PDB file of N, CA, C and O in Angstrom:
ATOM      1  N   MET A   1      -4.481 -26.254  25.807  1.00  0.00           N
ATOM      2  CA  MET A   1      -5.096 -25.171  25.055  1.00  0.00           C
ATOM      3  C   MET A   1      -4.255 -24.904  23.813  1.00  0.00           C
ATOM      4  O   MET A   1      -3.029 -24.850  23.912  1.00  0.00           O
ATOM      5  N   PRO A   2      -4.879 -24.735  22.638  1.00  0.00           N
ATOM      6  CA  PRO A   2      -4.113 -24.492  21.426  1.00  0.00           C
ATOM      7  C   PRO A   2      -3.421 -23.134  21.459  1.00  0.00           C
ATOM      8  O   PRO A   2      -3.875 -22.199  22.119  1.00  0.00           O
ATOM      9  N   THR A   3      -2.338 -23.052  20.748  1.00  0.00           N
ATOM     10  CA  THR A   3      -1.620 -21.790  20.602  1.00  0.00           C
ATOM     11  C   THR A   3      -1.910 -21.253  19.210  1.00  0.00           C
ATOM     12  O   THR A   3      -1.502 -21.841  18.209  1.00  0.00           O
ATOM     13  N   TYR A   4      -2.616 -20.133  19.156  1.00  0.00           N
ATOM     14  CA  TYR A   4      -2.976 -19.542  17.879  1.00  0.00           C
ATOM     15  C   TYR A   4      -1.996 -18.428  17.547  1.00  0.00           C
ATOM     16  O   TYR A   4      -1.567 -17.691  18.435  1.00  0.00           O
ATOM     17  N   VAL A   5      -1.643 -18.302  16.287  1.00  0.00           N
ATOM     18  CA  VAL A   5      -0.785 -17.229  15.824  1.00  0.00           C
ATOM     19  C   VAL A   5      -1.669 -16.240  15.081  1.00  0.00           C
ATOM     20  O   VAL A   5      -2.442 -16.625  14.203  1.00  0.00           O
ATOM     21  N   ARG A   6      -1.554 -14.979  15.430  1.00  0.00           N
ATOM     22  CA  ARG A   6      -2.342 -13.947  14.755  1.00  0.00           C
ATOM     23  C   ARG A   6      -1.482 -13.303  13.677  1.00  0.00           C
ATOM     24  O   ARG A   6      -0.473 -12.665  13.976  1.00  0.00           O
ATOM     25  N   TRP A   7      -1.874 -13.469  12.463  1.00  0.00           N
ATOM     26  CA  TRP A   7      -1.159 -12.889  11.344  1.00  0.00           C
ATOM     27  C   TRP A   7      -1.939 -11.683  10.869  1.00  0.00           C
ATOM     28  O   TRP A   7      -3.135 -11.783  10.597  1.00  0.00           O
ATOM     29  N   ARG A   8      -1.275 -10.543  10.768  1.00  0.00           N
ATOM     30  CA  ARG A   8      -1.953  -9.324  10.331  1.00  0.00           C
ATOM     31  C   ARG A   8      -1.322  -8.832   9.040  1.00  0.00           C
ATOM     32  O   ARG A   8      -0.108  -8.655   8.946  1.00  0.00           O
ATOM     33  N   GLU A   9      -2.163  -8.618   8.065  1.00  0.00           N
ATOM     34  CA  GLU A   9      -1.717  -8.128   6.771  1.00  0.00           C
ATOM     35  C   GLU A   9      -2.738  -7.099   6.312  1.00  0.00           C
ATOM     36  O   GLU A   9      -3.931  -7.391   6.234  1.00  0.00           O
ATOM     37  N   SER A  10      -2.272  -5.907   6.012  1.00  0.00           N
ATOM     38  CA  SER A  10      -3.161  -4.839   5.591  1.00  0.00           C
ATOM     39  C   SER A  10      -3.962  -5.255   4.359  1.00  0.00           C
ATOM     40  O   SER A  10      -3.388  -5.724   3.376  1.00  0.00           O
ATOM     41  N   GLY A  11      -5.269  -5.088   4.407  1.00  0.00           N
ATOM     42  CA  GLY A  11      -6.144  -5.401   3.282  1.00  0.00           C
ATOM     43  C   GLY A  11      -6.449  -6.881   3.105  1.00  0.00           C
ATOM     44  O   GLY A  11      -7.104  -7.269   2.137  1.00  0.00           O
ATOM     45  N   ALA A  12      -5.982  -7.705   4.027  1.00  0.00           N
ATOM     46  CA  ALA A  12      -6.190  -9.152   3.904  1.00  0.00           C
ATOM     47  C   ALA A  12      -7.595  -9.531   4.356  1.00  0.00           C
ATOM     48  O   ALA A  12      -8.254  -8.784   5.080  1.00  0.00           O
ATOM     49  N   SER A  13      -8.035 -10.688   3.922  1.00  0.00           N
ATOM     50  CA  SER A  13      -9.303 -11.259   4.377  1.00  0.00           C
ATOM     51  C   SER A  13      -9.001 -12.336   5.410  1.00  0.00           C
ATOM     52  O   SER A  13      -8.018 -13.066   5.287  1.00  0.00           O
ATOM     53  N   TYR A  14      -9.836 -12.429   6.410  1.00  0.00           N
ATOM     54  CA  TYR A  14      -9.653 -13.429   7.456  1.00  0.00           C
ATOM     55  C   TYR A  14     -10.904 -14.281   7.536  1.00  0.00           C
ATOM     56  O   TYR A  14     -12.016 -13.790   7.341  1.00  0.00           O
ATOM     57  N   PHE A  15     -10.722 -15.533   7.818  1.00  0.00           N
ATOM     58  CA  PHE A  15     -11.839 -16.461   7.897  1.00  0.00           C
ATOM     59  C   PHE A  15     -11.830 -17.145   9.257  1.00  0.00           C
ATOM     60  O   PHE A  15     -10.770 -17.432   9.814  1.00  0.00           O
ATOM     61  N   PHE A  16     -12.994 -17.394   9.768  1.00  0.00           N
ATOM     62  CA  PHE A  16     -13.108 -18.217  10.961  1.00  0.00           C
ATOM     63  C   PHE A  16     -14.258 -19.170  10.719  1.00  0.00           C
ATOM     64  O   PHE A  16     -15.158 -18.889   9.928  1.00  0.00           O
ATOM     65  N   THR A  17     -14.220 -20.277  11.393  1.00  0.00           N
ATOM     66  CA  THR A  17     -15.226 -21.305  11.167  1.00  0.00           C
ATOM     67  C   THR A  17     -16.001 -21.549  12.447  1.00  0.00           C
ATOM     68  O   THR A  17     -15.418 -21.733  13.516  1.00  0.00           O
ATOM     69  N   VAL A  18     -17.306 -21.548  12.331  1.00  0.00           N
ATOM     70  CA  VAL A  18     -18.204 -21.943  13.416  1.00  0.00           C
ATOM     71  C   VAL A  18     -19.280 -22.820  12.789  1.00  0.00           C
ATOM     72  O   VAL A  18     -19.570 -22.713  11.597  1.00  0.00           O
ATOM     73  N   VAL A  19     -19.851 -23.665  13.589  1.00  0.00           N
ATOM     74  CA  VAL A  19     -20.895 -24.557  13.086  1.00  0.00           C
ATOM     75  C   VAL A  19     -22.153 -24.313  13.891  1.00  0.00           C
ATOM     76  O   VAL A  19     -22.127 -24.346  15.121  1.00  0.00           O
ATOM     77  N   THR A  20     -23.245 -24.071  13.205  1.00  0.00           N
ATOM     78  CA  THR A  20     -24.522 -23.861  13.886  1.00  0.00           C
ATOM     79  C   THR A  20     -25.066 -25.207  14.385  1.00  0.00           C
ATOM     80  O   THR A  20     -24.681 -26.272  13.903  1.00  0.00           O
ATOM     81  N   TYR A  21     -25.947 -25.123  15.338  1.00  0.00           N
ATOM     82  CA  TYR A  21     -26.570 -26.319  15.890  1.00  0.00           C
ATOM     83  C   TYR A  21     -27.247 -27.100  14.774  1.00  0.00           C
ATOM     84  O   TYR A  21     -28.028 -26.549  13.998  1.00  0.00           O
ATOM     85  N   ARG A  22     -26.946 -28.361  14.706  1.00  0.00           N
ATOM     86  CA  ARG A  22     -27.454 -29.273  13.672  1.00  0.00           C
ATOM     87  C   ARG A  22     -27.163 -28.773  12.254  1.00  0.00           C
ATOM     88  O   ARG A  22     -27.877 -29.086  11.301  1.00  0.00           O
ATOM     89  N   ARG A  23     -26.100 -27.994  12.153  1.00  0.00           N
ATOM     90  CA  ARG A  23     -25.639 -27.447  10.869  1.00  0.00           C
ATOM     91  C   ARG A  23     -26.728 -26.676  10.111  1.00  0.00           C
ATOM     92  O   ARG A  23     -26.781 -26.682   8.881  1.00  0.00           O
ATOM     93  N   ARG A  24     -27.574 -26.029  10.870  1.00  0.00           N
ATOM     94  CA  ARG A  24     -28.646 -25.232  10.270  1.00  0.00           C
ATOM     95  C   ARG A  24     -28.040 -24.097   9.445  1.00  0.00           C
ATOM     96  O   ARG A  24     -27.159 -23.400   9.948  1.00  0.00           O
ATOM     97  N   PRO A  25     -28.472 -23.884   8.207  1.00  0.00           N
ATOM     98  CA  PRO A  25     -27.867 -22.884   7.326  1.00  0.00           C
ATOM     99  C   PRO A  25     -28.372 -21.462   7.611  1.00  0.00           C
ATOM    100  O   PRO A  25     -28.994 -20.836   6.753  1.00  0.00           O
ATOM    101  N   LEU A  26     -28.105 -20.968   8.804  1.00  0.00           N
ATOM    102  CA  LEU A  26     -28.613 -19.653   9.208  1.00  0.00           C
ATOM    103  C   LEU A  26     -28.140 -18.519   8.299  1.00  0.00           C
ATOM    104  O   LEU A  26     -28.885 -17.575   8.038  1.00  0.00           O
ATOM    105  N   PHE A  27     -26.917 -18.616   7.826  1.00  0.00           N
ATOM    106  CA  PHE A  27     -26.324 -17.470   7.143  1.00  0.00           C
ATOM    107  C   PHE A  27     -26.594 -17.436   5.645  1.00  0.00           C
ATOM    108  O   PHE A  27     -25.958 -16.680   4.911  1.00  0.00           O
ATOM    109  N   ARG A  28     -27.518 -18.239   5.202  1.00  0.00           N
ATOM    110  CA  ARG A  28     -28.024 -18.076   3.834  1.00  0.00           C
ATOM    111  C   ARG A  28     -28.913 -16.838   3.769  1.00  0.00           C
ATOM    112  O   ARG A  28     -29.127 -16.256   2.706  1.00  0.00           O
ATOM    113  N   ASP A  29     -29.415 -16.461   4.917  1.00  0.00           N
ATOM    114  CA  ASP A  29     -30.321 -15.317   5.030  1.00  0.00           C
ATOM    115  C   ASP A  29     -29.512 -14.021   5.186  1.00  0.00           C
ATOM    116  O   ASP A  29     -28.656 -13.928   6.065  1.00  0.00           O
ATOM    117  N   ALA A  30     -29.780 -13.030   4.342  1.00  0.00           N
ATOM    118  CA  ALA A  30     -29.047 -11.761   4.370  1.00  0.00           C
ATOM    119  C   ALA A  30     -29.203 -11.048   5.706  1.00  0.00           C
ATOM    120  O   ALA A  30     -28.256 -10.429   6.191  1.00  0.00           O
ATOM    121  N   HIS A  31     -30.378 -11.128   6.300  1.00  0.00           N
ATOM    122  CA  HIS A  31     -30.603 -10.463   7.584  1.00  0.00           C
ATOM    123  C   HIS A  31     -29.733 -11.091   8.678  1.00  0.00           C
ATOM    124  O   HIS A  31     -29.172 -10.373   9.505  1.00  0.00           O
ATOM    125  N   ALA A  32     -29.619 -12.408   8.690  1.00  0.00           N
ATOM    126  CA  ALA A  32     -28.770 -13.081   9.674  1.00  0.00           C
ATOM    127  C   ALA A  32     -27.308 -12.683   9.479  1.00  0.00           C
ATOM    128  O   ALA A  32     -26.584 -12.491  10.457  1.00  0.00           O
ATOM    129  N   ARG A  33     -26.873 -12.559   8.236  1.00  0.00           N
ATOM    130  CA  ARG A  33     -25.487 -12.132   7.976  1.00  0.00           C
ATOM    131  C   ARG A  33     -25.264 -10.712   8.463  1.00  0.00           C
ATOM    132  O   ARG A  33     -24.200 -10.401   8.999  1.00  0.00           O
ATOM    133  N   ALA A  34     -26.254  -9.845   8.283  1.00  0.00           N
ATOM    134  CA  ALA A  34     -26.130  -8.461   8.761  1.00  0.00           C
ATOM    135  C   ALA A  34     -26.027  -8.424  10.285  1.00  0.00           C
ATOM    136  O   ALA A  34     -25.265  -7.629  10.834  1.00  0.00           O
ATOM    137  N   ILE A  35     -26.778  -9.265  10.960  1.00  0.00           N
ATOM    138  CA  ILE A  35     -26.718  -9.325  12.425  1.00  0.00           C
ATOM    139  C   ILE A  35     -25.330  -9.792  12.870  1.00  0.00           C
ATOM    140  O   ILE A  35     -24.763  -9.236  13.811  1.00  0.00           O
ATOM    141  N   LEU A  36     -24.786 -10.796  12.209  1.00  0.00           N
ATOM    142  CA  LEU A  36     -23.445 -11.275  12.534  1.00  0.00           C
ATOM    143  C   LEU A  36     -22.412 -10.168  12.315  1.00  0.00           C
ATOM    144  O   LEU A  36     -21.531  -9.964  13.150  1.00  0.00           O
ATOM    145  N   ARG A  37     -22.521  -9.462  11.205  1.00  0.00           N
ATOM    146  CA  ARG A  37     -21.597  -8.367  10.902  1.00  0.00           C
ATOM    147  C   ARG A  37     -21.644  -7.304  11.998  1.00  0.00           C
ATOM    148  O   ARG A  37     -20.602  -6.818  12.438  1.00  0.00           O
ATOM    149  N   LYS A  38     -22.852  -6.942  12.440  1.00  0.00           N
ATOM    150  CA  LYS A  38     -22.998  -5.951  13.502  1.00  0.00           C
ATOM    151  C   LYS A  38     -22.391  -6.462  14.804  1.00  0.00           C
ATOM    152  O   LYS A  38     -21.756  -5.698  15.529  1.00  0.00           O
ATOM    153  N   ALA A  39     -22.577  -7.732  15.106  1.00  0.00           N
ATOM    154  CA  ALA A  39     -21.996  -8.311  16.316  1.00  0.00           C
ATOM    155  C   ALA A  39     -20.470  -8.208  16.288  1.00  0.00           C
ATOM    156  O   ALA A  39     -19.851  -7.889  17.303  1.00  0.00           O
ATOM    157  N   LEU A  40     -19.867  -8.476  15.135  1.00  0.00           N
ATOM    158  CA  LEU A  40     -18.414  -8.379  15.020  1.00  0.00           C
ATOM    159  C   LEU A  40     -17.935  -6.946  15.226  1.00  0.00           C
ATOM    160  O   LEU A  40     -16.931  -6.717  15.900  1.00  0.00           O
ATOM    161  N   VAL A  41     -18.643  -5.990  14.654  1.00  0.00           N
ATOM    162  CA  VAL A  41     -18.278  -4.579  14.824  1.00  0.00           C
ATOM    163  C   VAL A  41     -18.406  -4.183  16.292  1.00  0.00           C
ATOM    164  O   VAL A  41     -17.528  -3.509  16.831  1.00  0.00           O
ATOM    165  N   ASP A  42     -19.492  -4.599  16.941  1.00  0.00           N
ATOM    166  CA  ASP A  42     -19.696  -4.267  18.356  1.00  0.00           C
ATOM    167  C   ASP A  42     -18.588  -4.834  19.233  1.00  0.00           C
ATOM    168  O   ASP A  42     -18.125  -4.163  20.155  1.00  0.00           O
ATOM    169  N   VAL A  43     -18.160  -6.053  18.958  1.00  0.00           N
ATOM    170  CA  VAL A  43     -17.088  -6.665  19.751  1.00  0.00           C
ATOM    171  C   VAL A  43     -15.786  -5.894  19.565  1.00  0.00           C
ATOM    172  O   VAL A  43     -15.062  -5.659  20.532  1.00  0.00           O
ATOM    173  N   ARG A  44     -15.486  -5.505  18.345  1.00  0.00           N
ATOM    174  CA  ARG A  44     -14.267  -4.712  18.111  1.00  0.00           C
ATOM    175  C   ARG A  44     -14.301  -3.426  18.929  1.00  0.00           C
ATOM    176  O   ARG A  44     -13.302  -3.060  19.548  1.00  0.00           O
ATOM    177  N   HIS A  45     -15.431  -2.747  18.938  1.00  0.00           N
ATOM    178  CA  HIS A  45     -15.547  -1.512  19.709  1.00  0.00           C
ATOM    179  C   HIS A  45     -15.407  -1.774  21.201  1.00  0.00           C
ATOM    180  O   HIS A  45     -14.788  -0.990  21.921  1.00  0.00           O
ATOM    181  N   ARG A  46     -15.978  -2.870  21.658  1.00  0.00           N
ATOM    182  CA  ARG A  46     -15.884  -3.193  23.075  1.00  0.00           C
ATOM    183  C   ARG A  46     -14.435  -3.404  23.501  1.00  0.00           C
ATOM    184  O   ARG A  46     -14.030  -2.950  24.571  1.00  0.00           O
ATOM    185  N   TRP A  47     -13.643  -4.099  22.661  1.00  0.00           N
ATOM    186  CA  TRP A  47     -12.218  -4.287  23.005  1.00  0.00           C
ATOM    187  C   TRP A  47     -11.498  -2.977  23.036  1.00  0.00           C
ATOM    188  O   TRP A  47     -10.636  -2.770  23.891  1.00  0.00           O
ATOM    189  N   ALA A  48     -11.822  -2.075  22.125  1.00  0.00           N
ATOM    190  CA  ALA A  48     -11.197  -0.754  22.148  1.00  0.00           C
ATOM    191  C   ALA A  48     -11.578  -0.025  23.432  1.00  0.00           C
ATOM    192  O   ALA A  48     -10.752   0.682  24.008  1.00  0.00           O
ATOM    193  N   ASN A  49     -12.805  -0.188  23.880  1.00  0.00           N
ATOM    194  CA  ASN A  49     -13.250   0.456  25.113  1.00  0.00           C
ATOM    195  C   ASN A  49     -12.507  -0.077  26.325  1.00  0.00           C
ATOM    196  O   ASN A  49     -12.256   0.679  27.263  1.00  0.00           O
ATOM    197  N   ILE A  50     -12.148  -1.346  26.335  1.00  0.00           N
ATOM    198  CA  ILE A  50     -11.403  -1.900  27.459  1.00  0.00           C
ATOM    199  C   ILE A  50     -10.083  -1.148  27.604  1.00  0.00           C
ATOM    200  O   ILE A  50      -9.712  -0.755  28.710  1.00  0.00           O
ATOM    201  N   LYS A  51      -9.378  -0.949  26.506  1.00  0.00           N
ATOM    202  CA  LYS A  51      -8.112  -0.217  26.564  1.00  0.00           C
ATOM    203  C   LYS A  51      -8.337   1.233  26.997  1.00  0.00           C
ATOM    204  O   LYS A  51      -7.600   1.760  27.830  1.00  0.00           O
ATOM    205  N   ARG A  52      -9.349   1.862  26.432  1.00  0.00           N
ATOM    206  CA  ARG A  52      -9.627   3.270  26.761  1.00  0.00           C
ATOM    207  C   ARG A  52      -9.945   3.436  28.237  1.00  0.00           C
ATOM    208  O   ARG A  52      -9.387   4.310  28.902  1.00  0.00           O
ATOM    209  N   LEU A  53     -10.843   2.598  28.755  1.00  0.00           N
ATOM    210  CA  LEU A  53     -11.238   2.714  30.160  1.00  0.00           C
ATOM    211  C   LEU A  53     -10.080   2.382  31.097  1.00  0.00           C
ATOM    212  O   LEU A  53      -9.910   3.040  32.124  1.00  0.00           O
ATOM    213  N   PHE A  54      -9.282   1.369  30.757  1.00  0.00           N
ATOM    214  CA  PHE A  54      -8.123   1.059  31.572  1.00  0.00           C
ATOM    215  C   PHE A  54      -7.172   2.255  31.605  1.00  0.00           C
ATOM    216  O   PHE A  54      -6.722   2.663  32.675  1.00  0.00           O
ATOM    217  N   THR A  55      -6.865   2.820  30.424  1.00  0.00           N
ATOM    218  CA  THR A  55      -5.919   3.931  30.343  1.00  0.00           C
ATOM    219  C   THR A  55      -6.398   5.113  31.160  1.00  0.00           C
ATOM    220  O   THR A  55      -5.612   5.722  31.886  1.00  0.00           O
ATOM    221  N   GLN A  56      -7.669   5.447  31.057  1.00  0.00           N
ATOM    222  CA  GLN A  56      -8.208   6.573  31.832  1.00  0.00           C
ATOM    223  C   GLN A  56      -8.031   6.334  33.325  1.00  0.00           C
ATOM    224  O   GLN A  56      -7.555   7.213  34.043  1.00  0.00           O
ATOM    225  N   GLY A  57      -8.412   5.149  33.797  1.00  0.00           N
ATOM    226  CA  GLY A  57      -8.274   4.841  35.220  1.00  0.00           C
ATOM    227  C   GLY A  57      -6.832   4.783  35.673  1.00  0.00           C
ATOM    228  O   GLY A  57      -6.496   5.272  36.752  1.00  0.00           O
ATOM    229  N   TYR A  58      -5.979   4.190  34.861  1.00  0.00           N
ATOM    230  CA  TYR A  58      -4.556   4.052  35.177  1.00  0.00           C
ATOM    231  C   TYR A  58      -3.913   5.426  35.327  1.00  0.00           C
ATOM    232  O   TYR A  58      -3.209   5.680  36.304  1.00  0.00           O
ATOM    233  N   LEU A  59      -4.154   6.312  34.362  1.00  0.00           N
ATOM    234  CA  LEU A  59      -3.574   7.648  34.428  1.00  0.00           C
ATOM    235  C   LEU A  59      -4.189   8.473  35.548  1.00  0.00           C
ATOM    236  O   LEU A  59      -3.488   9.233  36.216  1.00  0.00           O
ATOM    237  N   ARG A  60      -5.466   8.333  35.755  1.00  0.00           N
ATOM    238  CA  ARG A  60      -6.150   9.066  36.829  1.00  0.00           C
ATOM    239  C   ARG A  60      -5.593   8.690  38.196  1.00  0.00           C
ATOM    240  O   ARG A  60      -5.479   9.538  39.081  1.00  0.00           O
ATOM    241  N   ASP A  61      -5.247   7.416  38.365  1.00  0.00           N
ATOM    242  CA  ASP A  61      -4.759   6.936  39.655  1.00  0.00           C
ATOM    243  C   ASP A  61      -3.247   7.027  39.798  1.00  0.00           C
ATOM    244  O   ASP A  61      -2.666   6.384  40.672  1.00  0.00           O
ATOM    245  N   GLY A  62      -2.606   7.820  38.947  1.00  0.00           N
ATOM    246  CA  GLY A  62      -1.182   8.080  39.113  1.00  0.00           C
ATOM    247  C   GLY A  62      -0.263   7.294  38.195  1.00  0.00           C
ATOM    248  O   GLY A  62       0.953   7.478  38.247  1.00  0.00           O
ATOM    249  N   GLY A  63      -0.809   6.423  37.355  1.00  0.00           N
ATOM    250  CA  GLY A  63       0.031   5.705  36.398  1.00  0.00           C
ATOM    251  C   GLY A  63       0.623   6.679  35.400  1.00  0.00           C
ATOM    252  O   GLY A  63       0.069   7.751  35.159  1.00  0.00           O
ATOM    253  N   ARG A  64       1.746   6.301  34.824  1.00  0.00           N
ATOM    254  CA  ARG A  64       2.430   7.205  33.896  1.00  0.00           C
ATOM    255  C   ARG A  64       2.539   6.571  32.517  1.00  0.00           C
ATOM    256  O   ARG A  64       2.830   5.383  32.377  1.00  0.00           O
ATOM    257  N   ALA A  65       2.301   7.390  31.513  1.00  0.00           N
ATOM    258  CA  ALA A  65       2.472   6.963  30.129  1.00  0.00           C
ATOM    259  C   ALA A  65       3.862   7.373  29.665  1.00  0.00           C
ATOM    260  O   ALA A  65       4.388   8.398  30.098  1.00  0.00           O
ATOM    261  N   LEU A  66       4.443   6.590  28.803  1.00  0.00           N
ATOM    262  CA  LEU A  66       5.738   6.945  28.215  1.00  0.00           C
ATOM    263  C   LEU A  66       5.540   8.034  27.161  1.00  0.00           C
ATOM    264  O   LEU A  66       4.450   8.155  26.602  1.00  0.00           O
ATOM    265  N   PRO A  67       6.580   8.831  26.881  1.00  0.00           N
ATOM    266  CA  PRO A  67       6.462   9.847  25.826  1.00  0.00           C
ATOM    267  C   PRO A  67       6.177   9.188  24.480  1.00  0.00           C
ATOM    268  O   PRO A  67       6.638   8.078  24.212  1.00  0.00           O
ATOM    269  N   VAL A  68       5.419   9.875  23.644  1.00  0.00           N
ATOM    270  CA  VAL A  68       5.057   9.345  22.323  1.00  0.00           C
ATOM    271  C   VAL A  68       5.555  10.275  21.228  1.00  0.00           C
ATOM    272  O   VAL A  68       5.876  11.437  21.474  1.00  0.00           O
ATOM    273  N   SER A  69       5.613   9.740  20.014  1.00  0.00           N
ATOM    274  CA  SER A  69       6.019  10.541  18.851  1.00  0.00           C
ATOM    275  C   SER A  69       4.946  11.585  18.542  1.00  0.00           C
ATOM    276  O   SER A  69       3.810  11.494  19.007  1.00  0.00           O
ATOM    277  N   GLY A  70       5.335  12.565  17.757  1.00  0.00           N
ATOM    278  CA  GLY A  70       4.385  13.605  17.367  1.00  0.00           C
ATOM    279  C   GLY A  70       3.194  13.045  16.621  1.00  0.00           C
ATOM    280  O   GLY A  70       2.075  13.529  16.790  1.00  0.00           O
ATOM    281  N   ASN A  71       3.416  12.024  15.790  1.00  0.00           N
ATOM    282  CA  ASN A  71       2.330  11.423  15.026  1.00  0.00           C
ATOM    283  C   ASN A  71       1.329  10.730  15.958  1.00  0.00           C
ATOM    284  O   ASN A  71       0.119  10.872  15.783  1.00  0.00           O
ATOM    285  N   ARG A  72       1.824   9.991  16.937  1.00  0.00           N
ATOM    286  CA  ARG A  72       0.921   9.325  17.890  1.00  0.00           C
ATOM    287  C   ARG A  72       0.171  10.368  18.719  1.00  0.00           C
ATOM    288  O   ARG A  72      -1.012  10.202  19.014  1.00  0.00           O
ATOM    289  N   PHE A  73       0.872  11.446  19.093  1.00  0.00           N
ATOM    290  CA  PHE A  73       0.229  12.511  19.858  1.00  0.00           C
ATOM    291  C   PHE A  73      -0.890  13.143  19.050  1.00  0.00           C
ATOM    292  O   PHE A  73      -1.971  13.419  19.571  1.00  0.00           O
ATOM    293  N   LYS A  74      -0.617  13.369  17.762  1.00  0.00           N
ATOM    294  CA  LYS A  74      -1.620  13.978  16.867  1.00  0.00           C
ATOM    295  C   LYS A  74      -2.877  13.117  16.775  1.00  0.00           C
ATOM    296  O   LYS A  74      -3.981  13.639  16.619  1.00  0.00           O
ATOM    297  N   HIS A  75      -2.709  11.789  16.874  1.00  0.00           N
ATOM    298  CA  HIS A  75      -3.847  10.876  16.811  1.00  0.00           C
ATOM    299  C   HIS A  75      -4.417  10.570  18.190  1.00  0.00           C
ATOM    300  O   HIS A  75      -5.154   9.600  18.366  1.00  0.00           O
ATOM    301  N   ASN A  76      -4.070  11.406  19.167  1.00  0.00           N
ATOM    302  CA  ASN A  76      -4.611  11.303  20.523  1.00  0.00           C
ATOM    303  C   ASN A  76      -4.271   9.965  21.182  1.00  0.00           C
ATOM    304  O   ASN A  76      -5.067   9.430  21.954  1.00  0.00           O
ATOM    305  N   GLU A  77      -3.081   9.423  20.874  1.00  0.00           N
ATOM    306  CA  GLU A  77      -2.629   8.193  21.502  1.00  0.00           C
ATOM    307  C   GLU A  77      -1.649   8.541  22.608  1.00  0.00           C
ATOM    308  O   GLU A  77      -0.952   9.552  22.538  1.00  0.00           O
ATOM    309  N   CYS A  78      -1.602   7.706  23.617  1.00  0.00           N
ATOM    310  CA  CYS A  78      -0.633   7.933  24.675  1.00  0.00           C
ATOM    311  C   CYS A  78       0.249   6.708  24.821  1.00  0.00           C
ATOM    312  O   CYS A  78      -0.044   5.657  24.251  1.00  0.00           O
ATOM    313  N   GLY A  79       1.315   6.835  25.573  1.00  0.00           N
ATOM    314  CA  GLY A  79       2.303   5.776  25.666  1.00  0.00           C
ATOM    315  C   GLY A  79       1.985   4.716  26.694  1.00  0.00           C
ATOM    316  O   GLY A  79       2.829   4.394  27.530  1.00  0.00           O
ATOM    317  N   VAL A  80       0.790   4.168  26.651  1.00  0.00           N
ATOM    318  CA  VAL A  80       0.434   3.052  27.526  1.00  0.00           C
ATOM    319  C   VAL A  80       0.387   1.758  26.715  1.00  0.00           C
ATOM    320  O   VAL A  80       0.847   0.716  27.184  1.00  0.00           O
ATOM    321  N   TRP A  81      -0.160   1.816  25.510  1.00  0.00           N
ATOM    322  CA  TRP A  81      -0.338   0.624  24.668  1.00  0.00           C
ATOM    323  C   TRP A  81       0.584   0.696  23.472  1.00  0.00           C
ATOM    324  O   TRP A  81       0.947   1.781  23.017  1.00  0.00           O
ATOM    325  N   LYS A  82       0.962  -0.472  22.964  1.00  0.00           N
ATOM    326  CA  LYS A  82       1.736  -0.582  21.743  1.00  0.00           C
ATOM    327  C   LYS A  82       0.896  -0.028  20.585  1.00  0.00           C
ATOM    328  O   LYS A  82      -0.315  -0.241  20.533  1.00  0.00           O
ATOM    329  N   ALA A  83       1.537   0.671  19.675  1.00  0.00           N
ATOM    330  CA  ALA A  83       0.827   1.227  18.523  1.00  0.00           C
ATOM    331  C   ALA A  83       0.356   0.090  17.624  1.00  0.00           C
ATOM    332  O   ALA A  83       0.978  -0.971  17.585  1.00  0.00           O
ATOM    333  N   LYS A  84      -0.719   0.306  16.917  1.00  0.00           N
ATOM    334  CA  LYS A  84      -1.219  -0.688  15.959  1.00  0.00           C
ATOM    335  C   LYS A  84      -0.187  -0.880  14.872  1.00  0.00           C
ATOM    336  O   LYS A  84       0.455   0.072  14.429  1.00  0.00           O
ATOM    337  N   SER A  85      -0.035  -2.118  14.448  1.00  0.00           N
ATOM    338  CA  SER A  85       0.947  -2.371  13.386  1.00  0.00           C
ATOM    339  C   SER A  85       0.265  -2.856  12.133  1.00  0.00           C
ATOM    340  O   SER A  85       0.930  -3.121  11.131  1.00  0.00           O
TER     341      SER A  85
END
């Protein structure tokens, strides 16, 4: 399995490559691009939900969060996950 490195840079653009069946040019169509954009947004939200649901269950069942800074507390974050960088 390949080892991918995730590079994060504020304001950067990221590209990924996929090939449609028989190289059909689906994304020449604005509507198809909008559907893809919505799919990407939905997936991002779903990953955020995984962390949220895990944290709720973990804390409910007696798990403990580490203390957080005032800034993280203000943003309703708890000490279960690493802060976004």
